C-alpha positions as CSV (number, residue, x, y, z in Angstrom):
1,M,131.7,-21.7,130.2
2,S,130.4,-23.2,127.3
3,K,128.3,-25.5,129.2
4,W,126.9,-22.5,131.1
5,L,126.2,-20.9,127.9
6,A,124.4,-23.9,126.3
7,L,122.3,-23.9,129.0
8,A,121.5,-19.9,128.5
9,A,120.9,-21.0,125.1
10,I,118.4,-23.6,125.7
11,A,116.7,-21.2,128.4
12,W,116.0,-18.8,125.4
13,L,115.1,-21.2,123.4
14,L,112.6,-22.6,126.1
15,A,111.0,-18.7,126.4
16,W,110.9,-18.3,122.6
17,S,109.0,-21.0,122.0
18,G,106.0,-19.7,123.6
19,M,105.8,-16.9,121.4
20,W,108.5,-17.1,118.9
21,P,109.8,-14.0,118.1
22,W,111.7,-13.8,114.7
23,A,110.2,-13.5,111.4
24,D,109.0,-16.1,109.1
25,H,111.9,-18.0,107.5
26,P,111.8,-21.3,105.3
27,V,113.8,-23.2,107.8
28,F,111.2,-22.4,110.4
29,Q,108.2,-23.4,108.7
30,T,109.9,-26.7,107.5
31,V,109.9,-27.4,111.6
32,G,106.3,-25.9,112.2
33,I,108.0,-22.9,113.6
34,Q,105.8,-19.1,112.9
35,H,106.2,-15.9,113.7
36,H,104.2,-15.2,117.0
37,Q,103.1,-18.2,117.7
38,P,103.7,-20.7,120.3
39,A,106.2,-24.2,119.3
40,A,104.7,-26.4,121.4
41,W,107.4,-29.0,120.2
42,L,110.0,-27.0,120.6
43,Q,109.2,-26.1,124.2
44,M,109.1,-29.7,125.1
45,V,112.4,-30.5,123.5
46,C,114.1,-27.7,125.6
47,L,112.5,-29.0,128.7
48,V,113.5,-32.3,128.6
49,V,116.9,-30.6,127.8
50,V,116.6,-28.2,131.3
51,F,115.6,-31.2,133.6
52,A,118.0,-33.6,132.3
53,A,120.8,-30.8,132.9
54,I,119.1,-30.1,136.7
55,I,119.0,-34.0,137.7
56,A,122.0,-34.3,136.8
57,P,124.1,-35.6,139.5
58,Q,126.6,-33.0,140.8
59,P,126.4,-31.3,144.3
60,A,123.6,-29.9,145.4
61,R,125.1,-26.2,145.7
62,A,125.9,-26.5,141.8
63,T,122.4,-28.0,141.2
64,Y,120.8,-24.7,143.0
65,V,123.4,-22.4,140.6
66,R,122.1,-24.6,138.0
67,V,118.1,-24.0,138.4
68,W,118.7,-20.4,139.3
69,W,121.0,-20.1,135.6
70,V,118.6,-21.6,133.7
71,T,115.4,-20.2,135.2
72,A,116.7,-17.0,135.0
73,N,118.1,-17.3,131.4
74,W,114.4,-18.3,130.3
75,L,112.0,-15.4,132.6
76,A,114.7,-12.8,130.7
77,A,113.9,-13.9,127.7
78,T,110.7,-14.1,128.4
79,V,109.6,-10.4,129.3
80,W,112.6,-8.7,127.3
81,W,110.1,-6.9,125.9
82,L,110.1,-4.6,128.6
83,T,113.2,-2.8,127.8
84,H,111.3,-1.4,124.9
85,S,109.4,0.5,127.5
86,M,112.2,1.3,129.7
87,H,114.4,2.3,126.8
88,V,112.5,4.2,124.8
89,Y,109.4,5.5,126.7
90,G,110.8,5.4,130.1
91,G,114.4,7.5,129.7
92,L,116.6,4.7,130.7
93,S,119.5,3.8,128.6
94,M,119.7,0.6,126.6
95,V,122.5,-0.9,129.2
96,A,120.2,0.5,132.5
97,A,116.9,-1.1,130.8
98,A,118.8,-4.7,130.2
99,L,120.4,-4.5,133.8
100,A,116.8,-4.2,135.0
101,V,114.9,-7.1,133.0
102,T,118.1,-8.9,134.4
103,A,117.5,-7.9,137.5
104,L,113.8,-9.0,137.8
105,A,114.0,-12.3,135.7
106,G,117.1,-12.9,138.4
107,A,114.7,-12.5,141.4
108,L,111.7,-13.8,140.1
109,A,114.1,-16.8,139.7
110,L,114.3,-17.4,143.1
111,Y,110.8,-18.7,143.7
112,M,112.1,-21.9,140.8
113,T,115.6,-22.3,142.4
114,A,114.2,-22.9,145.5
115,A,111.5,-25.3,144.8
116,L,113.0,-27.2,142.5
117,G,116.5,-26.5,143.4
118,Y,115.2,-28.6,146.6
119,V,113.3,-31.2,144.9
120,A,116.4,-32.0,142.4
121,T,118.7,-32.1,145.8
122,R,116.2,-34.9,147.8
123,V,114.2,-36.5,145.2
124,T,116.1,-36.7,141.9
125,P,119.1,-38.8,143.4
126,R,116.7,-41.4,145.7
127,A,115.0,-42.2,142.6
128,A,118.0,-42.9,140.6
129,V,118.8,-45.1,143.3
130,R,115.8,-47.4,143.5
131,S,115.7,-47.7,139.7
132,D,113.3,-47.1,137.1
133,R,110.1,-48.1,138.8
134,H,110.6,-44.7,140.9
135,A,111.7,-42.6,138.3
136,I,107.9,-41.1,137.8
137,T,108.5,-40.2,141.8
138,S,111.1,-37.5,140.5
139,A,108.4,-36.4,137.5
140,L,106.0,-35.8,140.3
141,A,108.0,-34.2,142.9
142,I,109.4,-31.8,139.5
143,A,105.9,-31.0,138.9
144,A,104.9,-30.1,142.1
145,A,107.8,-28.0,143.1
146,W,107.2,-26.1,139.3
147,T,103.4,-25.3,140.4
148,L,104.2,-24.2,143.6
149,A,107.0,-21.5,142.4
150,E,105.0,-20.6,139.7
151,W,102.0,-20.0,142.1
152,L,104.7,-18.0,144.5
153,R,105.7,-15.7,140.8
154,A,101.9,-15.6,140.2
155,K,100.7,-14.0,143.8
156,W,104.1,-12.3,145.5
157,F,105.0,-8.6,145.4
158,T,101.4,-7.9,143.2
159,G,102.6,-10.7,140.8
160,F,104.2,-11.2,137.4
161,P,102.7,-14.7,135.7
162,W,103.8,-14.0,132.3
163,G,105.2,-16.9,130.0
164,E,103.0,-20.0,131.8
165,L,104.5,-23.1,129.7
166,G,100.6,-24.2,129.4
167,Y,100.0,-21.4,127.2
168,A,102.0,-22.5,124.2
169,H,99.3,-25.5,124.0
170,L,96.2,-23.9,123.3
171,T,95.4,-26.2,120.1
172,N,96.5,-29.6,121.8
173,W,95.8,-29.4,125.4
174,G,93.1,-26.8,124.9
175,W,90.2,-28.4,125.8
176,L,91.6,-28.9,129.2
177,A,90.8,-25.3,130.3
178,P,87.9,-24.9,131.3
179,I,88.5,-28.4,133.6
180,T,91.7,-27.4,134.9
181,G,92.7,-24.0,133.7
182,V,96.4,-23.3,131.9
183,T,98.3,-24.2,135.0
184,G,96.9,-27.5,135.2
185,V,98.1,-28.0,131.4
186,T,101.2,-26.6,132.8
187,A,101.5,-29.2,135.3
188,M,100.9,-31.8,132.9
189,V,103.2,-30.5,130.5
190,V,106.0,-30.2,133.1
191,F,105.1,-33.7,134.7
192,T,106.3,-35.9,130.9
193,A,109.2,-33.5,130.4
194,A,110.6,-34.4,133.5
195,W,109.7,-38.1,133.1
196,V,111.5,-38.2,130.0
197,A,114.3,-36.4,131.6
198,S,114.5,-38.9,133.9
199,A,114.5,-41.7,131.3
200,W,117.1,-39.9,129.1
201,S,119.2,-39.6,132.3
202,G,119.8,-42.8,133.3
203,L,116.8,-43.0,135.8
204,T,115.3,-45.6,133.7
205,K,117.9,-47.6,132.4
206,F,118.0,-49.8,128.7
207,T,118.2,-53.4,129.4
208,A,120.6,-55.6,126.7
209,Q,116.5,-57.6,126.6
210,G,115.5,-54.2,125.0
211,W,112.8,-51.6,126.3
212,T,110.3,-52.7,128.4
213,M,106.9,-50.9,128.7
214,R,107.8,-49.0,131.9
215,Q,110.7,-47.5,130.1
216,V,108.6,-46.8,127.0
217,M,105.8,-45.1,128.5
218,P,107.4,-41.7,129.3
219,W,108.4,-41.3,125.6
220,L,104.2,-42.3,124.4
221,A,103.7,-39.4,126.6
222,F,105.7,-37.2,125.6
223,A,104.1,-37.5,121.9
224,L,100.8,-37.4,123.4
225,V,101.9,-34.2,125.1
226,I,102.9,-32.5,121.8
227,I,100.1,-34.1,119.4
228,G,97.2,-33.8,121.5
229,L,94.2,-36.1,121.8
230,P,92.3,-36.8,118.5
231,P,89.8,-34.4,117.8
232,A,87.1,-37.0,117.8
233,V,87.8,-38.1,121.3
234,Q,87.8,-34.1,122.9
235,P,85.4,-33.2,125.2
236,S,83.7,-30.6,123.7
237,P,83.6,-27.4,125.6
238,E,80.5,-26.3,124.6
239,G,78.8,-28.6,127.2
240,W,79.5,-25.8,129.7
241,G,77.2,-23.4,128.9
242,T,74.6,-21.9,126.9
243,P,74.2,-19.0,124.5
244,N,72.4,-15.6,125.8
245,G,72.5,-13.5,122.5
246,T,74.2,-12.2,119.6
247,H,75.2,-8.4,119.7
248,T,77.3,-5.9,117.8
249,V,80.1,-4.6,118.9
250,A,82.6,-1.5,117.4
251,L,86.1,-1.9,118.6
252,V,88.7,1.2,118.3
253,Q,92.2,0.8,117.9
254,G,93.7,4.2,117.7
255,N,97.3,3.3,116.8
256,V,98.5,6.3,119.1
257,D,102.2,6.3,119.7
258,Q,102.9,6.1,123.0
259,S,105.8,8.9,122.9
260,A,103.1,11.8,121.6
261,K,100.0,10.1,123.7
262,F,100.5,12.6,126.6
263,G,101.7,15.3,124.8
264,S,100.2,18.4,122.5
265,N,98.4,15.8,120.6
266,A,96.4,14.3,123.0
267,A,93.4,16.1,121.9
268,R,94.1,15.6,118.2
269,D,93.7,11.8,119.4
270,M,90.4,12.4,121.7
271,A,88.8,14.1,118.9
272,W,89.8,11.2,116.9
273,Y,88.0,8.9,118.8
274,T,84.9,10.8,119.7
275,A,84.7,11.1,115.8
276,R,84.8,7.4,115.7
277,V,82.1,6.9,118.3
278,E,79.9,9.3,116.4
279,A,80.2,7.7,113.4
280,S,79.4,4.5,114.7
281,D,76.1,2.2,114.2
282,A,77.0,-0.5,116.8
283,A,75.1,-0.6,120.0
284,L,77.8,-0.8,121.9
285,T,82.2,0.7,121.3
286,I,84.8,0.3,123.6
287,L,88.2,2.4,123.4
288,P,91.1,1.6,124.5
289,E,92.7,2.0,127.6
290,T,93.6,5.9,128.6
291,A,92.3,6.3,124.9
292,F,91.5,9.6,126.9
293,P,94.4,10.1,128.4
294,T,94.3,13.3,130.4
295,L,92.1,13.4,133.8
296,P,88.3,14.3,133.2
297,E,88.7,18.3,134.1
298,T,91.5,18.2,131.5
299,V,89.5,17.1,128.4
300,P,88.1,20.1,125.8
301,A,84.7,21.0,126.8
302,D,83.8,20.1,123.2
303,I,85.1,17.1,122.7
304,W,82.9,16.0,125.8
305,R,79.8,18.0,124.4
306,D,79.9,15.8,121.6
307,L,80.3,12.3,123.1
308,I,77.6,13.2,125.3
309,R,75.4,14.6,122.4
310,S,76.2,11.5,120.3
311,H,75.2,9.2,123.1
312,I,71.6,11.0,123.5
313,T,70.7,11.0,120.1
314,Q,71.4,7.5,119.6
315,E,70.6,4.8,121.9
316,K,73.9,3.4,122.1
317,A,76.7,3.0,124.7
318,T,80.6,3.6,124.9
319,L,83.3,2.5,126.9
320,V,85.7,4.8,127.4
321,G,89.2,4.4,129.1
322,I,90.6,7.5,131.3
323,P,93.1,8.3,134.0
324,V,91.3,9.8,137.6
325,Q,93.2,11.4,140.1
326,I,91.8,10.8,143.4
327,G,94.1,12.7,145.7
328,D,97.6,14.8,145.7
329,N,99.3,12.5,142.7
330,I,97.0,9.2,143.1
331,F,95.3,8.0,140.3
332,R,93.2,5.2,139.0
333,N,93.2,4.1,135.8
334,E,89.4,3.7,134.9
335,A,87.0,2.5,132.1
336,W,83.8,4.9,132.1
337,L,80.7,3.7,130.4
338,I,78.8,6.7,128.5
339,N,74.8,6.0,127.4
340,T,71.9,7.8,127.0
341,Q,71.4,8.4,130.7
342,S,74.5,10.7,130.7
343,R,74.7,14.4,130.7
344,A,77.1,16.5,130.7
345,A,76.1,19.0,133.7
346,S,79.2,17.9,135.6
347,L,81.6,15.3,135.3
348,A,79.9,13.4,137.8
349,D,77.0,12.6,135.7
350,I,78.7,11.6,132.7
351,P,79.8,7.6,133.9
352,Q,77.0,5.6,133.9
353,Y,79.1,2.8,135.5
354,R,82.8,2.9,136.3
355,Y,85.8,0.5,136.5
356,A,88.9,1.1,138.2
357,K,91.8,-1.6,137.5
358,H,92.4,-3.4,140.4
359,H,95.3,-5.6,139.4
360,L,98.1,-2.6,138.7
361,V,101.4,-3.5,136.9
362,P,104.3,-3.2,139.2
363,F,107.1,-0.5,138.0
364,G,104.7,1.3,135.8
365,E,101.5,2.0,137.6
366,M,102.4,1.6,141.0
367,S,106.0,1.3,142.8
368,P,106.7,-2.3,144.3
369,P,107.7,-1.9,148.3
370,G,111.0,-1.0,148.7
371,F,111.6,-0.1,144.9
372,R,110.2,3.7,144.8
373,W,114.1,4.8,144.1
374,F,114.0,2.6,141.0
375,T,110.3,3.7,139.7
376,S,111.2,7.4,140.1
377,Q,114.1,6.9,137.6
378,L,111.5,6.4,134.8
379,D,109.9,8.8,133.0
380,I,106.6,7.5,132.9
381,P,103.7,10.1,133.0
382,L,100.7,9.0,135.6
383,S,102.8,5.9,137.3
384,E,101.5,6.2,141.3
385,F,98.0,4.5,140.9
386,K,95.5,3.4,143.5
387,P,93.6,-0.2,143.0
388,G,90.1,-0.6,142.8
389,G,88.2,-3.4,144.4
390,A,88.5,-6.6,143.9
391,D,84.9,-7.3,143.9
392,Q,84.0,-4.5,141.3
393,P,80.9,-5.7,139.1
394,G,79.9,-5.5,135.5
395,F,77.6,-3.8,134.1
396,Q,74.0,-4.6,132.5
397,W,73.7,-4.0,128.6
398,R,71.0,-4.9,126.5
399,G,70.3,-8.2,128.2
400,E,74.1,-9.1,128.8
401,T,75.9,-8.5,132.0
402,L,79.7,-7.3,130.8
403,A,82.9,-7.2,133.0
404,V,85.9,-5.1,132.4
405,T,89.3,-5.7,133.0
406,I,92.4,-3.2,132.0
407,C,95.5,-4.4,130.6
408,Y,97.4,-7.5,132.0
409,E,94.4,-8.1,134.5
410,D,93.3,-10.7,132.2
411,V,96.2,-12.4,132.7
412,F,94.8,-13.6,135.9
413,G,92.3,-16.3,135.7
414,D,91.9,-17.1,139.0
415,E,90.5,-13.2,140.0
416,M,88.4,-13.0,136.8
417,A,87.1,-16.3,138.1
418,Q,86.0,-15.1,141.5
419,R,84.6,-12.1,140.1
420,M,81.8,-14.4,138.1
421,T,81.2,-16.6,141.5
422,G,78.6,-15.2,144.5
423,V,77.2,-12.2,142.1
424,D,74.1,-11.7,140.5
425,P,74.0,-11.6,138.0
426,T,76.9,-13.4,136.3
427,P,79.0,-11.7,133.9
428,T,77.9,-13.3,130.2
429,A,81.0,-11.6,128.6
430,W,84.5,-9.9,129.3
431,V,85.6,-6.4,128.1
432,N,89.5,-5.9,128.1
433,M,90.9,-2.5,127.6
434,S,94.4,-2.7,126.9
435,N,97.7,-0.2,125.5
436,L,100.6,-2.2,124.4
437,A,102.0,0.4,122.5
438,W,104.7,0.4,125.4
439,F,106.1,-2.5,123.9
440,G,106.4,-1.9,120.4
441,D,106.2,-4.5,117.6
442,T,107.6,-7.5,120.1
443,T,105.8,-10.6,121.3
444,A,103.7,-8.8,124.3
445,I,101.4,-7.8,121.7
446,P,100.5,-11.5,120.6
447,S,101.5,-13.4,124.2
448,H,98.7,-11.0,125.6
449,L,96.0,-12.3,122.8
450,Q,97.1,-16.0,123.7
451,M,96.4,-16.0,127.1
452,A,93.0,-13.9,126.6
453,R,92.2,-16.8,124.5
454,W,92.7,-19.4,127.5
455,R,91.0,-16.9,129.8
456,A,87.8,-17.3,127.1
457,L,88.2,-20.9,127.4
458,E,88.6,-21.4,131.1
459,L,85.6,-19.1,131.9
460,G,83.3,-20.0,128.9
461,R,82.9,-16.5,127.9
462,P,83.9,-14.3,124.9
463,M,86.5,-11.5,125.1
464,L,86.1,-8.6,123.2
465,R,89.4,-6.7,123.5
466,A,90.1,-2.9,122.7
467,T,93.8,-1.6,122.5
468,N,95.9,1.2,120.9
469,T,98.2,-0.6,118.7
470,G,96.6,-4.6,118.9
471,A,95.4,-7.0,119.4
472,T,92.1,-5.7,119.2
473,A,89.9,-8.9,118.2
474,V,86.8,-10.2,119.5
475,I,87.1,-14.0,120.7
476,D,84.5,-16.9,121.0
477,H,83.8,-19.0,124.0
478,L,85.7,-21.9,122.5
479,G,89.5,-19.6,122.4
480,R,88.5,-18.8,118.5
481,V,90.0,-15.3,117.4
482,V,86.4,-14.4,115.5
483,D,87.5,-11.0,114.0
484,N,90.5,-8.7,114.6
485,L,92.5,-5.8,113.5
486,P,95.9,-6.2,111.8
487,M,98.3,-4.7,114.7
488,Q,99.9,-1.5,114.5
489,T,97.3,-0.2,112.4
490,R,94.1,2.6,112.8
491,G,90.7,1.6,112.5
492,V,87.8,0.5,114.1
493,L,86.4,-3.5,113.9
494,V,82.5,-3.7,113.5
495,T,82.0,-7.2,114.7
496,T,79.5,-9.6,116.8
497,F,79.6,-11.3,119.6
498,E,77.3,-14.1,121.4
499,G,77.0,-13.6,125.7
500,R,77.1,-16.9,127.0
501,T,75.4,-18.5,130.3
502,G,76.5,-21.1,132.9
503,L,79.9,-21.9,134.8
504,T,82.6,-23.8,133.8
505,P,84.6,-26.4,136.6
506,Y,87.6,-24.1,136.4
507,V,85.0,-21.3,137.3
508,Q,83.2,-23.1,139.9
509,W,86.5,-24.0,141.9
510,A,88.8,-21.2,141.2
511,G,86.0,-19.0,141.8
512,R,85.9,-20.2,145.0
513,W,89.4,-21.3,146.1
514,G,91.5,-19.5,143.8
515,H,94.5,-21.7,142.5
516,T,94.9,-22.2,146.4
517,P,94.1,-25.8,145.5
518,L,96.8,-26.4,143.2
519,W,99.8,-24.8,145.7
520,V,97.7,-27.0,148.6
521,L,98.4,-30.1,146.4
522,S,102.2,-29.5,145.0
523,V,102.7,-29.0,149.1
524,L,101.1,-32.2,150.1
525,V,103.3,-33.9,147.3
526,L,106.3,-33.0,148.0
527,V,105.5,-33.5,152.0
528,F,105.2,-36.7,150.9
529,L,107.7,-37.4,148.1
530,V,111.2,-35.9,149.9
531,P,112.6,-37.5,151.9
532,R,113.9,-36.3,155.5
533,K,117.5,-36.4,154.7
534,R,119.4,-35.6,151.9
535,P,120.2,-39.0,150.1
536,E,124.3,-39.0,150.3
């Protein structure tokens, strides 16, 4: 029992290393761990322990069980903030919410169990038999299996790729983002940790004469992954694009209580947002996802009138998040652009541009096949959405083309890359409108910000983020947070951003093929490395 508890503890530490959930403490700070920040070194240590436990000599069935146990605990800790939304706002008891998240993590862990368990029972035993020269075989196979399993987690049943390991390495390996994307960095991290685990587990043996260079190499790679390359030798992401112009933007953070968002206070909050738009001198104002939480036809007429009037008298534009009904109990999560051409003659005349969210949140906005019985237990308003098209264009504004994402759509870098290729004009900046009030003051908010920073680097574009409770921020094309509002506060962030042109290597290959090359390469590696018969 103690062995299983220890493995679970390591798995939870692995998840927390991606975004540390605990408040700052002198002990944590001494070892470089900060509240709501990743700890790359801790992640690497935990991974080595996990892989050493998985590839240790044991029966095949025990290996599969161990893989599932570790990855289920890792994923449960990664998305534990879901219990907050289901319990506080969804009406489930805390026990039921915890069981639901545990079940989700257990199901998602099956991808890793199948891929990593298969490799651990076939490749690593052969590597052990054939001495240290083939330890790298084990590491390559584990990295390929991990990449394949993560691709499945990101794509099947709408996809939920939250917590990918590479996100913890922004400061040391973020310069690779425009080339390989975060998935390439994840593969490198997994390969290195698996290589060290092979050495630690005896696949490369310490000799009486001392360490050979082959035995030292995995530990050097381990240190390099944690430290990163010196800045002087890192390729600069600046070379992948050119500036297109600097503009002023106002990002509004309402900090609206989620429990009252769809209730009697909705009109009051919409009036507050409208007043911020009227008072704004910025050429572009962006409101959060569902800032207007009611259907357009139920928004008070005076709010529409005031909002439209402020755009007729001033040359400016505003993006408003609003749900739209398109059928019997069927809705779309949309963003409407209001500008000087907008008129209040009818609702159809108001938006000059509209974007409908394409990648819906499972269990929150749509019911995965076979799970309608579960979502019906949740007290979530407007929970049955219909997706918009995958190829919706951006909108033109002052020489820029702004493409919109809503909520966690900016977690899917390949889908965003595909919206940048084969279109004219190409987006020069991205807008994300989110409402993470569902998850309180948990790691969901800083994790989402961390992923947005990776998207900025991968795509070579600034990210303009307007959220309800945070993180409202402008991120430049180098992944740096240029300006932001404190989380869990109400306010308006008036700042500037610089549009960009040009395509990064990541956009060029992921925009054409998605992440298909990564899983194809992973399958080919496994085909060549995995023997047909399991070693005895």
